[in-house]
Structure formats: structure tokens, C-alpha cells
Backbone as CSV, one residue per row, in Angstrom:
resi,resn,N_x,N_y,N_z,CA_x,CA_y,CA_z,C_x,C_y,C_z
1,UNK,-17.798,32.463,25.991,-18.323,31.388,25.203,-17.850,31.417,23.763
2,UNK,-17.712,32.608,23.193,-17.204,32.533,21.816,-15.793,32.136,21.801
3,UNK,-15.091,32.482,22.818,-13.579,31.978,22.837,-13.614,30.412,22.998
4,UNK,-14.478,29.844,23.713,-14.532,28.424,23.878,-14.826,27.770,22.514
5,UNK,-15.890,28.367,21.986,-16.311,27.685,20.449,-15.010,27.874,19.538
6,UNK,-14.236,28.911,19.686,-13.131,29.159,18.711,-12.167,28.059,19.201
7,UNK,-11.867,27.773,20.288,-10.924,26.850,20.675,-11.467,25.453,20.109
8,UNK,-12.737,25.132,20.495,-13.370,23.859,20.087,-13.195,23.799,18.395
9,UNK,-13.410,24.737,17.766,-13.377,24.749,16.366,-11.852,24.554,15.954
10,UNK,-10.949,25.078,16.501,-9.491,24.895,16.193,-9.079,23.427,16.689
11,UNK,-9.512,23.000,17.636,-9.163,21.506,18.015,-9.901,20.511,17.120
12,UNK,-11.064,20.760,16.719,-11.785,19.843,15.670,-11.087,19.952,14.472
13,UNK,-10.493,21.189,13.895,-9.700,21.144,12.702,-8.542,20.435,12.848
14,UNK,-7.787,20.493,13.944,-6.657,19.900,14.228,-6.924,18.292,14.187
15,UNK,-8.013,17.941,14.761,-8.382,16.397,14.723,-8.561,15.939,13.358
16,UNK,-9.318,16.758,12.628,-9.571,16.308,11.200,-8.247,16.258,10.295
17,UNK,-7.484,17.179,10.579,-6.233,17.229,9.739,-5.327,15.907,10.196
18,UNK,-5.282,15.554,11.485,-4.638,14.431,12.029,-5.171,13.089,11.382
19,UNK,-6.589,13.106,11.408,-7.165,11.890,10.942,-7.063,11.722,9.397
20,UNK,-6.939,12.906,8.691,-6.779,12.840,7.265,-5.206,12.302,7.064
21,UNK,-4.255,12.735,7.837,-2.931,12.396,7.586,-2.677,10.849,7.941
22,UNK,-3.568,10.396,8.997,-3.442,8.958,9.276,-4.013,8.192,8.090
23,UNK,-5.102,8.607,7.647,-5.732,7.978,6.400,-4.886,7.781,5.282
24,UNK,-4.222,9.015,4.985,-3.249,9.037,3.745,-2.100,8.225,3.949
25,UNK,-1.607,7.992,5.218,-0.510,7.144,5.604,-0.937,5.671,5.378
26,UNK,-2.187,5.443,5.927,-2.640,3.968,5.663,-2.785,3.663,4.121
27,UNK,-3.325,4.636,3.312,-3.533,4.449,1.934,-2.145,4.199,1.280
28,UNK,-1.084,4.968,1.715,0.346,4.772,1.127,0.733,3.467,1.389
29,UNK,0.637,2.958,2.650,1.131,1.642,2.910,0.323,0.646,2.147
30,UNK,-1.065,0.742,1.820,-1.741,-0.184,1.273,-1.352,-0.277,-0.332
31,UNK,-1.192,1.086,-0.847,-0.468,1.132,-2.128,0.796,0.395,-2.222
32,UNK,1.654,0.519,-1.324,2.942,-0.182,-1.467,2.763,-1.679,-1.374
33,UNK,1.790,-2.100,-0.368,1.728,-3.510,-0.318,1.096,-4.139,-1.558
34,UNK,0.206,-3.300,-2.249,-0.327,-3.890,-3.492,0.680,-4.017,-4.410
35,UNK,1.546,-2.895,-4.662,2.558,-2.850,-5.573,3.679,-4.082,-5.279
36,UNK,3.856,-4.317,-4.050,4.664,-5.496,-3.719,4.258,-6.690,-4.128
37,UNK,3.001,-6.902,-3.940,2.150,-8.146,-4.236,2.157,-8.352,-5.772
38,UNK,1.908,-7.198,-6.463,1.868,-7.173,-7.944,3.265,-7.502,-8.499
39,UNK,4.425,-7.020,-7.976,5.634,-7.238,-8.602,6.073,-8.584,-8.160
40,UNK,5.653,-9.258,-6.879,5.933,-10.516,-6.671,5.168,-11.493,-7.658
41,UNK,3.951,-11.276,-7.916,3.171,-12.023,-8.949,3.654,-12.027,-10.225
42,UNK,4.253,-10.737,-10.750,4.741,-10.671,-12.023,6.115,-11.356,-11.999
43,UNK,6.910,-11.525,-11.089,8.083,-12.196,-10.902,7.851,-13.708,-11.058
44,UNK,6.699,-14.123,-10.362,6.400,-15.486,-10.377,5.994,-16.043,-11.691
45,UNK,5.235,-15.034,-12.357,4.737,-15.198,-13.706,5.968,-15.305,-14.673
46,UNK,6.852,-14.356,-14.572,8.017,-14.306,-15.429,8.875,-15.687,-15.141
47,UNK,8.980,-16.197,-13.981,9.717,-17.456,-13.566,9.047,-18.538,-14.182
48,UNK,7.630,-18.610,-14.271,6.904,-19.836,-14.848,7.193,-19.863,-16.355
49,UNK,7.404,-18.595,-16.938,7.550,-18.548,-18.442,8.995,-18.908,-18.689
50,UNK,9.926,-18.788,-17.862,11.316,-18.948,-18.054,11.661,-20.384,-17.702
51,UNK,10.982,-20.945,-16.645,11.465,-22.267,-16.226,10.548,-23.503,-16.523
52,UNK,9.797,-23.459,-17.459,8.771,-24.605,-17.566,9.631,-25.939,-18.035
53,UNK,10.729,-25.801,-18.804,11.494,-26.921,-19.143,12.199,-27.513,-17.879
54,UNK,12.611,-26.694,-16.988,13.205,-27.182,-15.830,12.333,-27.982,-14.926
55,UNK,11.033,-27.557,-14.941,10.172,-28.157,-14.134,9.707,-29.487,-14.614
56,UNK,9.822,-29.659,-15.998,9.269,-30.928,-16.374,10.478,-32.011,-16.732
57,UNK,11.721,-31.381,-16.392,12.806,-32.461,-16.499,13.376,-32.580,-17.950
58,UNK,12.719,-31.823,-18.908,13.139,-32.103,-20.403,14.116,-30.783,-20.798
59,UNK,14.534,-30.134,-19.908,15.453,-29.086,-20.286,16.782,-29.398,-20.974
60,UNK,17.547,-28.501,-21.461,18.682,-28.713,-22.273,19.938,-28.543,-21.303
61,UNK,19.708,-28.495,-19.999,20.843,-28.207,-19.061,21.771,-29.347,-19.050
């Protein structure tokens, strides 16, 4: 009985560790996704600051 409980405790610990690793991996992917979205938005914002003349047709090109 004690041996079974020990095995169960070990397996439970392993499952918790795996679950934590999966959550950490999901969080990393989410962080990367947010950074990609933010950098894309920054790029779009910068483009809108650089190209307003081109969009109105009143540029000096």
C-alpha cells in the first residue's frame, strides 16, 4: 500500500511538472504572438507617419 501511494505521488508530481511545462510553453507562444502583433502595429504606425503625403497625392515625389 505504501509503495502504491509512493508511485501515485511520483506520477502525480510528474503530471504536475508536465502540465506546468505545457502552460509555460503556451505562455511563451502567447508572449511571442503579442510581441509580433505589437511590432506589426508599431510598423503600421510608423508607416502612417512616414507616408501621409503619398496617400493624399500631394507628395513631392
